[in-house]
C-alpha atoms as one frame of an Amber mdcrd trajectory, in Angstrom:
protein
 -49.543 -44.287 -89.217 -52.927 -44.743 -87.864 -54.022 -46.610 -84.680 -55.485
 -49.437 -86.998 -52.137 -49.751 -88.751 -50.350 -50.099 -85.396 -52.869 -52.776
 -84.303 -52.174 -54.554 -87.538 -48.400 -54.503 -86.913 -48.965 -55.792 -83.296
 -51.193 -58.620 -84.598 -48.624 -59.526 -87.313 -45.567 -59.341 -84.890 -47.300
 -61.420 -82.343 -47.977 -64.158 -84.841 -44.427 -64.006 -86.290 -42.697 -64.144
 -83.006 -45.300 -66.538 -81.354 -45.859 -64.214 -78.499 -48.908 -62.541 -76.833
 -46.887 -59.526 -75.538 -44.875 -56.929 -77.454 -43.392 -53.624 -76.391 -43.941
 -50.785 -78.749 -41.393 -47.864 -78.410 -40.493 -44.977 -80.744 -42.783 -42.307
 -81.954 -45.745 -44.467 -83.023 -46.045 -45.628 -79.470 -47.984 -42.301 -78.960
 -50.996 -44.046 -80.629 -51.352 -46.227 -77.357 -52.283 -43.244 -75.205 -53.644
 -41.012 -78.022 -55.316 -43.047 -80.778 -56.362 -39.855 -82.503 -53.134 -38.104
 -82.127 -52.568 -35.011 -84.370 -51.255 -35.990 -88.009 -47.921 -34.247 -87.469
 -47.083 -36.811 -84.936 -48.058 -39.699 -87.039 -45.646 -38.998 -90.117 -43.569
 -42.307 -89.577 -44.561 -45.297 -91.395 -42.733 -47.657 -89.038 -43.349 -48.929
 -85.480 -40.460 -50.038 -83.304 -41.261 -53.121 -81.279 -39.894 -56.168 -79.480
 -41.329 -59.252 -77.797 -41.436 -58.520 -74.028 -40.142 -61.977 -72.841 -37.847
 -62.737 -75.775 -36.364 -59.514 -77.281 -33.972 -61.687 -79.475 -36.831 -62.634
 -81.552 -36.993 -59.113 -82.932 -34.967 -60.277 -85.819 -38.034 -62.229 -86.921
 -39.922 -58.924 -87.032 -37.318 -57.291 -89.225 -37.093 -60.247 -91.596 -40.831
 -60.687 -92.061 -42.592 -57.340 -91.718 -39.611 -54.961 -91.692 -38.422 -52.231
 -94.087 -38.415 -53.306 -97.781 -40.463 -56.538 -96.981 -43.432 -57.688 -99.017
 -45.407 -56.626 -96.027 -44.321 -53.032 -96.397 -44.666 -53.066-100.165 -48.256
 -54.398 -99.696 -49.400 -52.136 -96.846 -47.086 -48.974 -96.985 -45.899 -49.372
 -93.225 -43.655 -51.743 -91.359 -42.280 -52.819 -87.996 -38.774 -52.455 -86.950
 -37.421 -55.000 -84.553 -35.499 -53.347 -81.710 -34.799 -54.070 -78.028 -35.063
 -52.016 -74.867 -31.631 -50.501 -75.212 -32.706 -48.632 -78.376 -34.189 -45.763
 -76.387 -32.903 -43.947 -73.252 -35.938 -44.240 -70.920 -36.702 -43.147 -67.362
 -36.609 -45.790 -64.523 -40.022 -47.300 -63.988 -41.027 -46.925 -67.634 -42.385
 -50.529 -67.746 -44.784 -49.751 -64.940 -46.465 -46.993 -67.049 -46.869 -48.802
 -70.338 -50.249 -48.249 -72.160 -51.884 -51.461 -73.476 -53.259 -51.703 -76.983
 -55.174 -54.935 -77.345 -58.430 -56.175 -78.694 -60.047 -57.839 -81.637 -57.971
 -55.772 -83.960 -54.733 -57.202 -82.481 -56.338 -60.675 -81.952 -55.717 -59.870
 -78.402 -51.905 -59.749 -78.660 -50.955 -56.945 -76.275 -48.905 -54.108 -77.606
 -47.534 -52.221 -74.641 -46.798 -48.670 -75.671 -44.664 -46.143 -73.875 -46.510
 -43.514 -71.764 -46.141 -40.069 -73.595 -43.864 -38.644 -71.037 -41.433 -41.434
 -71.102 -41.629 -41.416 -75.028 -40.781 -37.733 -74.943 -37.769 -38.265 -72.787
 -36.482 -40.866 -75.206 -37.018 -38.308 -78.050 -35.127 -35.573 -76.045 -32.302
 -37.895 -75.411 -32.043 -38.990 -79.020 -31.960 -35.310 -80.047 -32.221 -35.651
 -83.964 -34.151 -32.940 -85.646 -37.179 -35.127 -86.172 -37.152 -36.126 -82.540
 -37.174 -32.463 -81.430 -39.904 -31.568 -83.928 -41.923 -34.472 -82.327 -41.441
 -33.174 -78.792 -42.326 -29.624 -79.791 -45.577 -30.964 -81.348 -46.266 -32.892
 -78.090 -45.836 -29.669 -76.122 -47.805 -27.473 -78.495 -50.725 -29.898 -78.371
 -50.364 -29.994 -74.619 -49.988 -33.754 -74.673 -47.148 -33.545 -72.099 -46.565
 -31.517 -69.011 -43.308 -29.790 -68.317 -43.257 -30.630 -64.605 -43.760 -34.386
 -65.327 -41.081 -34.384 -68.025 -38.725 -32.753 -65.475 -39.594 -35.420 -62.949
 -38.977 -38.183 -65.502 -35.623 -36.704 -66.542 -34.558 -36.993 -62.907 -35.421
 -40.638 -63.144 -33.288 -41.127 -66.176 -29.799 -42.509 -66.027 -27.745 -40.121
 -68.199 -24.573 -38.087 -67.582 -24.763 -34.588 -66.460 -24.065 -33.065 -69.915
 -26.945 -35.059 -71.405 -29.204 -34.130 -68.600 -28.476 -30.414 -69.090 -29.103
 -30.752 -72.783 -32.358 -32.474 -72.303 -33.532 -30.073 -69.715 -32.696 -27.195
 -71.962 -34.767 -28.843 -74.736 -37.730 -29.339 -72.414 -37.510 -25.721 -71.370
 -37.309 -24.508 -74.899 -40.394 -26.453 -75.933 -42.366 -24.774 -73.056 -40.991
 -21.369 -73.726 -39.010 -21.085 -70.538 -36.265 -18.523 -71.051 -32.630 -19.556
 -70.652 -31.149 -18.541 -67.328 -29.091 -15.261 -67.812 -25.407 -15.335 -66.970
 -24.489 -12.903 -63.941 -23.074  -9.604 -65.105 -19.620  -8.720 -63.971 -19.448
  -5.601 -61.778
């Protein structure tokens, strides 16, 4: 997906849901902060979004410009209507959203996740495609390990999940696993 395609989806979703403010989560929210992100991060042809003030209207997004819709068949990309529980996100994520708005969105605001918040959600999801995405973010120095660890500390997950995410972060930055103490 390109930034222009994301802007098109924001514009269309705003019109469909009769809102001026959408939240974009998921991998393509990277286009908010990095309009020219590397191609390997832009593989997805969908953008996950919901109306900020009325998330229940997400079903209108799915039904009109969602997967297998005439919109997708025409343009080759689509929007997936979600809600904020779709992703595991650090506390305060709403304060760090990156706004995409302008003539191409007809001034509808698409508030995209800040890249470290996005990465935490991908580490938490833990699917192969999510972990490839986080590896690419780290490889292209689009995220900072220290900031990721801070955001993880602000994320409400159980201890097992926290340990798993921390190990994934450290792997992406080439930090060796701690060695078990040797018995004497």
